[in-house]
Backbone as a chain_set.jsonl record, in Angstrom:
{"seq": "MSGAVGLDHYLVLSLIIFTLGMFTVLTRRNAIGILMGVELILNSANINYLAFAYYGGARYDGQIFAIFVIMLAAAEAVIGLAVVLAIYQNFRTIDVGATENLSG", "coords": {"N": [[123.024, 295.706, 124.771], [125.42, 297.16, 124.93], [128.171, 296.916, 123.662], [128.568, 295.843, 121.12], [128.597, 295.667, 117.519], [127.358, 298.119, 115.731], [125.716, 299.523, 112.485], [126.478, 302.261, 112.497], [129.056, 302.331, 113.34], [129.995, 301.042, 111.454], [129.116, 303.325, 109.315], [130.919, 305.182, 110.51], [133.225, 304.743, 110.524], [133.959, 304.309, 107.448], [133.201, 306.75, 106.841], [135.75, 308.1, 107.877], [137.547, 306.921, 106.534], [136.813, 307.921, 103.639], [137.383, 310.545, 103.962], [139.857, 310.508, 104.263], [141.009, 309.766, 102.088], [139.801, 311.333, 100.21], [141.468, 313.969, 101.328], [143.859, 313.293, 100.675], [144.007, 313.083, 97.759], [143.508, 315.581, 97.409], [145.51, 317.045, 98.261], [147.707, 315.917, 97.013], [150.574, 316.056, 95.349], [152.065, 314.296, 93.501], [151.188, 311.856, 91.211], [150.947, 308.854, 92.227], [149.903, 309.082, 94.562], [147.781, 310.417, 94.426], [146.37, 308.309, 92.899], [146.488, 306.332, 95.091], [144.584, 307.8, 97.135], [142.288, 308.011, 95.287], [142.013, 305.192, 95.48], [140.993, 304.975, 98.406], [138.58, 306.083, 98.693], [137.221, 304.357, 96.857], [137.591, 302.181, 98.454], [136.086, 302.986, 100.782], [133.375, 303.422, 99.687], [133.27, 300.565, 99.079], [132.678, 299.386, 102.118], [130.598, 300.493, 102.431], [128.548, 300.008, 101.203], [128.685, 296.89, 102.011], [127.922, 296.901, 104.97], [125.199, 298.269, 104.661], [124.09, 296.022, 102.85], [124.475, 294.263, 104.549], [122.854, 294.994, 107.3], [120.983, 295.484, 106.061], [118.747, 293.419, 105.865], [120.528, 291.171, 105.009], [120.978, 290.522, 102.454], [122.487, 289.901, 99.342], [123.238, 291.999, 97.611], [124.86, 294.263, 98.275], [127.328, 292.952, 98.522], [127.692, 291.838, 95.534], [127.606, 294.366, 94.56], [129.98, 295.843, 95.634], [131.877, 293.584, 94.865], [132.148, 294.662, 92.095], [133.113, 297.421, 92.591], [135.602, 296.575, 93.345], [136.942, 295.139, 90.995], [136.522, 297.297, 89.338], [138.267, 298.99, 90.827], [140.778, 297.677, 90.206], [141.024, 297.906, 87.639], [141.213, 300.765, 87.322], [143.259, 300.702, 88.728], [145.532, 299.619, 87.078], [145.341, 301.359, 84.666], [145.769, 303.591, 85.462], [148.291, 303.403, 86.173], [149.648, 302.583, 83.892], [149.294, 305.437, 82.752], [150.898, 306.766, 84.872], [153.259, 305.35, 84.05], [153.684, 306.659, 81.353], [153.719, 309.422, 81.695], [155.624, 309.74, 83.028], [157.85, 308.836, 81.281], [157.495, 310.978, 79.262], [157.814, 313.098, 80.625], [159.691, 313.179, 82.854], [159.076, 312.97, 84.855], [156.779, 312.593, 87.727], [155.259, 314.452, 89.298], [152.528, 315.635, 88.979], [151.695, 318.891, 89.175], [154.288, 319.736, 87.795], [154.034, 318.428, 84.982], [151.699, 319.796, 83.783], [153.199, 322.45, 83.856], [155.511, 321.701, 81.962], [153.672, 320.912, 79.84], [153.069, 323.2, 78.079]], "CA": [[124.458, 295.41, 124.456], [125.828, 298.593, 124.364], [129.212, 296.712, 123.362], [128.002, 295.418, 120.113], [128.984, 296.672, 116.649], [126.359, 298.568, 115.05], [125.63, 300.094, 111.523], [126.87, 303.4, 112.891], [130.106, 302.326, 113.282], [130.782, 301.13, 109.71], [129.395, 304.472, 108.87], [131.65, 306.401, 110.842], [134.319, 304.35, 109.366], [133.719, 304.692, 106.222], [133.476, 308.363, 106.661], [137.049, 308.383, 108.248], [138.555, 306.581, 105.227], [136.621, 308.596, 102.829], [138.15, 311.713, 104.137], [141.492, 310.794, 104.659], [141.185, 309.627, 100.402], [139.607, 312.846, 99.843], [142.462, 314.735, 101.925], [144.819, 312.783, 99.939], [143.888, 313.635, 96.287], [143.092, 317.498, 97.041], [147.064, 317.272, 98.657], [149.237, 315.029, 96.821], [151.364, 316.46, 93.869], [152.381, 313.066, 93.261], [150.256, 310.85, 90.632], [150.817, 307.785, 92.591], [149.36, 309.567, 96.131], [146.448, 310.979, 93.94], [145.933, 307.054, 92.563], [146.206, 306.136, 96.148], [143.408, 308.603, 97.419], [140.918, 307.39, 94.436], [141.411, 303.96, 96.244], [140.761, 305.084, 99.868], [137.508, 306.466, 98.507], [135.924, 303.292, 96.518], [136.893, 301.289, 99.279], [135.184, 303.234, 101.78], [131.904, 303.014, 99.519], [132.674, 299.111, 99.911], [132.276, 299.111, 103.503], [129.083, 301.098, 102.754], [127.895, 298.71, 100.738], [128.523, 295.745, 102.693], [127.007, 297.459, 105.759], [124.063, 298.17, 104.302], [123.751, 294.688, 102.81], [124.475, 293.059, 106.275], [122.09, 295.594, 107.853], [119.357, 295.682, 105.619], [118.131, 292.165, 105.395], [121.539, 290.318, 104.768], [120.829, 290.508, 101.142], [123.856, 289.939, 98.49], [123.379, 293.359, 96.85], [126.16, 295.123, 98.433], [128.712, 292.003, 98.317], [127.712, 292.053, 94.311], [128.449, 295.872, 94.355], [131.467, 295.706, 96.59], [132.763, 293.101, 93.822], [132.311, 295.492, 90.648], [133.42, 298.292, 92.864], [137.189, 295.73, 93.616], [137.303, 295.34, 90.062], [136.777, 298.502, 88.905], [139.423, 299.547, 91.238], [141.695, 296.802, 89.89], [141.294, 298.472, 86.303], [141.865, 301.909, 87.616], [144.881, 300.693, 88.875], [146.234, 299.194, 86.147], [145.097, 302.171, 83.481], [146.6, 304.577, 86.206], [150.079, 302.927, 86.532], [149.794, 302.973, 82.384], [149.148, 306.935, 82.552], [152.262, 307.397, 85.429], [154.501, 305.498, 83.187], [153.714, 307.535, 80.188], [153.75, 311.108, 82.001], [157.278, 309.593, 83.171], [158.906, 308.759, 79.935], [157.626, 311.633, 78.315], [158.318, 314.664, 80.979], [161.012, 312.337, 83.617], [158.568, 313.576, 86.519], [155.402, 311.764, 88.217], [154.673, 315.566, 89.533], [151.679, 316.415, 88.318], [151.998, 320.133, 88.841], [155.364, 319.959, 86.575], [153.648, 318.271, 83.725], [151.244, 321.077, 83.756], [154.193, 323.691, 83.155], [155.918, 321.407, 81.047], [153.265, 320.76, 78.424], [152.977, 324.339, 76.861]], "C": [[124.767, 296.828, 123.547], [127.747, 298.44, 123.376], [129.306, 296.376, 121.382], [128.506, 296.542, 118.845], [127.749, 297.22, 115.773], [126.754, 298.881, 113.492], [126.365, 301.37, 111.55], [128.25, 303.223, 112.789], [130.619, 301.902, 112.199], [130.778, 302.673, 109.134], [130.69, 305.382, 109.419], [133.175, 306.048, 110.313], [134.827, 304.407, 108.279], [133.872, 305.923, 105.93], [134.973, 308.837, 106.607], [137.781, 308.21, 106.986], [138.119, 307.387, 104.011], [137.265, 309.998, 102.817], [139.416, 311.373, 104.093], [141.723, 310.686, 103.027], [141.024, 310.808, 100.106], [141.019, 313.934, 100.131], [143.809, 314.395, 100.73], [145.016, 313.0, 98.712], [143.755, 315.042, 96.722], [144.845, 317.691, 97.262], [148.255, 316.931, 98.166], [149.268, 315.851, 95.248], [151.583, 315.446, 92.975], [151.005, 312.216, 92.463], [150.025, 310.167, 91.382], [149.94, 307.911, 93.871], [148.061, 309.488, 95.427], [145.705, 309.36, 93.982], [145.482, 306.404, 94.184], [144.925, 306.677, 96.998], [142.58, 308.184, 96.933], [140.879, 306.222, 95.377], [140.743, 303.757, 97.501], [139.24, 304.893, 99.582], [136.832, 305.155, 97.835], [136.241, 302.28, 97.912], [136.194, 301.906, 100.779], [133.52, 303.23, 100.999], [132.075, 301.691, 99.465], [132.333, 298.739, 101.066], [130.865, 299.926, 103.579], [128.264, 299.804, 102.46], [127.793, 297.4, 101.325], [127.976, 295.649, 103.922], [125.97, 297.778, 105.269], [123.302, 296.553, 103.937], [123.51, 293.736, 103.984], [123.422, 293.622, 106.823], [120.8, 295.726, 107.399], [118.878, 294.142, 104.93], [119.304, 290.796, 104.678], [121.151, 289.729, 103.545], [122.074, 289.969, 100.139], [124.19, 290.49, 97.578], [124.268, 293.951, 97.121], [127.427, 294.186, 98.285], [128.648, 291.988, 96.671], [128.509, 293.295, 93.761], [129.676, 295.57, 94.683], [132.643, 294.958, 95.351], [132.996, 293.759, 92.536], [133.202, 296.565, 91.408], [135.309, 297.929, 92.916], [137.573, 295.795, 92.153], [137.287, 296.141, 89.032], [138.009, 299.32, 89.196], [140.896, 298.683, 90.866], [142.046, 297.397, 88.267], [141.562, 299.865, 86.407], [143.151, 301.851, 87.852], [145.974, 300.661, 88.044], [146.308, 300.478, 84.999], [146.155, 303.481, 84.49], [147.921, 304.262, 86.079], [150.495, 303.032, 85.317], [150.055, 304.524, 82.523], [150.545, 307.205, 83.309], [152.857, 307.015, 84.366], [154.409, 306.412, 82.025], [154.263, 308.764, 80.423], [155.672, 310.865, 82.381], [158.104, 309.544, 82.09], [158.77, 309.819, 79.077], [158.509, 313.393, 79.2], [159.713, 314.154, 82.277], [160.084, 312.953, 85.167], [157.074, 312.826, 86.638], [154.43, 313.051, 88.988], [153.686, 316.142, 89.141], [151.377, 317.909, 87.845], [153.132, 320.536, 87.589], [155.041, 319.875, 85.629], [153.106, 319.492, 83.268], [152.474, 321.973, 83.053], [154.696, 323.279, 82.066], [155.437, 321.362, 79.63], [153.197, 321.835, 77.377], [154.24, 324.819, 76.228]], "O": [[124.574, 297.303, 122.428], [128.347, 299.317, 122.755], [130.193, 296.807, 120.646], [128.732, 297.744, 118.982], [127.234, 296.361, 115.057], [127.892, 298.599, 113.119], [126.959, 301.61, 110.499], [128.785, 304.052, 112.052], [131.726, 302.329, 111.874], [131.757, 303.255, 108.667], [131.306, 306.17, 108.701], [134.022, 306.813, 109.851], [136.033, 304.544, 108.074], [134.531, 306.311, 104.965], [135.454, 309.607, 105.774], [138.473, 309.073, 106.445], [139.041, 307.613, 103.227], [137.63, 310.528, 101.768], [140.155, 312.309, 103.788], [142.572, 311.448, 102.563], [141.987, 311.473, 99.724], [141.503, 314.594, 99.211], [144.493, 315.226, 100.132], [146.187, 313.143, 98.361], [144.131, 315.721, 95.767], [145.448, 318.429, 96.482], [149.389, 317.281, 98.493], [148.406, 316.115, 94.41], [151.349, 315.595, 91.776], [149.961, 311.997, 93.077], [148.862, 310.302, 91.763], [149.288, 306.934, 94.239], [147.259, 308.608, 95.739], [144.786, 309.079, 94.752], [144.328, 306.053, 94.427], [144.258, 305.801, 97.548], [141.712, 307.767, 97.7], [139.881, 306.106, 96.088], [140.082, 302.759, 97.785], [138.617, 303.919, 100.004], [135.751, 304.872, 98.352], [135.305, 301.66, 98.416], [135.871, 301.168, 101.709], [132.54, 303.045, 101.72], [131.022, 301.152, 99.807], [131.648, 297.72, 101.16], [130.165, 299.984, 104.589], [127.64, 298.979, 103.127], [126.752, 296.775, 101.119], [127.504, 294.559, 104.245], [125.328, 296.963, 105.932], [122.332, 296.048, 104.504], [122.702, 292.842, 104.236], [122.608, 292.72, 107.018], [119.779, 295.99, 108.034], [118.718, 293.889, 103.735], [118.958, 289.795, 104.05], [120.977, 288.511, 103.492], [122.763, 289.344, 100.946], [125.026, 290.122, 96.753], [124.817, 294.414, 96.121], [128.497, 294.686, 97.938], [129.797, 292.163, 96.266], [129.471, 293.39, 92.998], [130.413, 294.99, 93.885], [133.734, 295.406, 94.996], [133.995, 293.449, 91.886], [134.268, 296.694, 90.807], [136.156, 298.769, 92.613], [138.555, 296.503, 91.926], [137.858, 295.908, 87.966], [138.646, 300.037, 88.424], [141.983, 299.097, 91.267], [143.178, 297.325, 87.788], [142.238, 300.288, 85.469], [144.032, 302.597, 87.424], [147.014, 301.317, 88.102], [147.391, 300.583, 84.424], [147.129, 304.077, 84.029], [148.673, 305.201, 85.816], [151.623, 303.509, 85.191], [151.238, 304.828, 82.368], [151.407, 307.787, 82.652], [153.149, 307.882, 83.542], [155.476, 307.002, 81.853], [155.103, 309.267, 79.677], [156.623, 311.586, 82.082], [159.094, 310.274, 82.04], [159.585, 309.927, 78.161], [159.255, 314.271, 78.765], [160.637, 314.948, 82.45], [160.567, 313.254, 86.259], [156.385, 312.561, 85.653], [153.24, 312.886, 89.256], [153.841, 317.335, 88.88], [150.991, 318.251, 86.727], [152.946, 321.365, 86.698], [155.336, 320.792, 84.864], [153.736, 320.235, 82.515], [152.589, 322.105, 81.834], [154.605, 324.004, 81.076], [156.08, 321.576, 78.603], [153.238, 321.633, 76.163], [154.2, 325.658, 75.328]]}, "num_chains": 1, "name": "protein.A"}
């Protein structure tokens, strides 16, 4: 069955999403863009958790880990947004490089 989706397909998809997330984190100067990259990295971890749980005996371990990652991502988004708003109130910009220059 060559048309079946296997574990390798999920791992390649997860690698692509992780690479896009890492590229976003490393190249964006905007704090919101950096947070979006972190979300992509966490989503790639979720794909790995679920794929390994499904192909590793169909246990619920991966699904439970994925739920914890989703809760962590939601908390990170709330805290990240609060930090971005605080930076904007103090520096009138969300450009990460500009806040480094203005703080000194």
